[in-house]
C-alpha positions as CSV (number, residue, x, y, z in Angstrom):
1,L,32.0,10.8,101.4
2,Q,34.0,10.8,98.2
3,R,35.7,7.5,99.2
4,R,32.4,5.9,100.0
5,H,31.1,7.1,96.6
6,T,34.1,5.6,94.9
7,L,33.7,2.2,96.6
8,E,30.0,2.2,95.8
9,A,30.9,3.0,92.1
10,L,33.4,0.1,92.1
11,R,30.6,-2.3,92.9
12,S,28.1,-0.8,90.5
13,P,27.8,-2.5,87.1
14,Q,26.8,0.8,85.5
15,V,30.2,2.5,86.3
16,D,33.4,1.6,84.6
17,L,35.9,2.0,87.4
18,S,39.0,-0.2,87.8
19,A,39.9,-1.6,91.2
20,P,43.4,-0.2,91.3
21,T,41.9,3.3,90.9
22,A,39.6,2.7,93.9
23,C,42.4,1.3,96.1
24,D,44.1,4.5,97.2
25,A,46.2,3.5,100.1
26,D,48.8,6.2,101.1
27,P,52.2,5.3,99.6
28,M,53.9,5.6,103.1
29,L,51.3,3.2,104.5
30,V,52.0,0.7,101.6
31,R,55.7,0.9,102.3
32,A,55.2,0.4,106.0
33,A,53.0,-2.7,105.3
34,M,55.7,-4.1,102.9
35,H,58.4,-3.9,105.6
36,H,56.6,-4.2,108.9
37,G,53.2,-5.7,108.1
38,E,51.9,-9.1,109.1
39,P,50.6,-10.9,106.0
40,L,47.0,-11.8,106.0
41,N,45.3,-14.9,104.5
42,H,42.7,-13.0,102.5
43,D,42.7,-10.5,99.6
44,C,42.2,-6.8,99.7
45,P,38.4,-6.2,99.7
46,V,38.8,-3.3,97.3
47,C,41.4,-4.3,94.6
48,E,41.5,-8.0,95.4
49,S,45.3,-7.9,95.7
50,P,46.7,-11.0,97.6
51,R,49.3,-8.8,99.3
52,L,47.1,-7.6,102.2
53,A,49.0,-6.9,105.4
54,L,48.0,-5.9,109.0
55,L,49.8,-3.0,110.7
56,R,49.3,-2.3,114.4
57,H,50.0,1.3,115.7
58,A,50.1,1.8,119.4
59,F,49.0,5.2,120.8
60,G,48.8,6.5,124.4
61,H,50.2,9.3,126.6
62,Q,52.1,6.9,128.7
63,L,54.0,5.6,125.7
64,G,55.7,8.9,125.3
65,Q,58.0,8.9,122.3
66,Y,56.9,5.4,121.4
67,S,53.3,6.5,120.8
68,G,52.2,6.1,117.1
69,R,54.8,3.5,116.2
70,I,54.1,0.2,114.5
71,R,54.3,-2.8,116.8
72,T,54.1,-6.6,116.4
73,L,51.6,-8.6,118.5
74,D,54.5,-9.9,120.7
75,E,55.7,-6.3,121.3
76,L,52.1,-5.2,122.2
77,E,51.8,-8.1,124.7
78,E,55.1,-7.1,126.3
79,M,54.1,-3.4,126.4
80,E,50.9,-4.4,128.2
81,H,53.0,-5.2,131.3
82,Q,55.3,-2.1,131.0
83,F,52.9,0.7,130.3
84,G,49.5,1.8,131.5
85,E,46.6,2.3,129.1
86,F,47.2,2.6,125.4
87,H,45.2,2.0,122.2
88,V,46.1,-0.1,119.1
């Protein structure tokens, strides 16, 4: 609820809130995006940074130790044939 309130405040003309304050991505997530993310062609919807990236995490019991790791689209397509059901 607090995050929703912050995002609503960012769009409200009555509240003086800077976009970088509202954009609160976890530092580990930001680092992962810098090194493993797939660059996107649009800006961040919160802070309007042009450095928006997509991360894909794969989860599933059948993935074992590989569950929760970041995967590229090519890796996910390959995993589709090797493993049973998993979620991205």
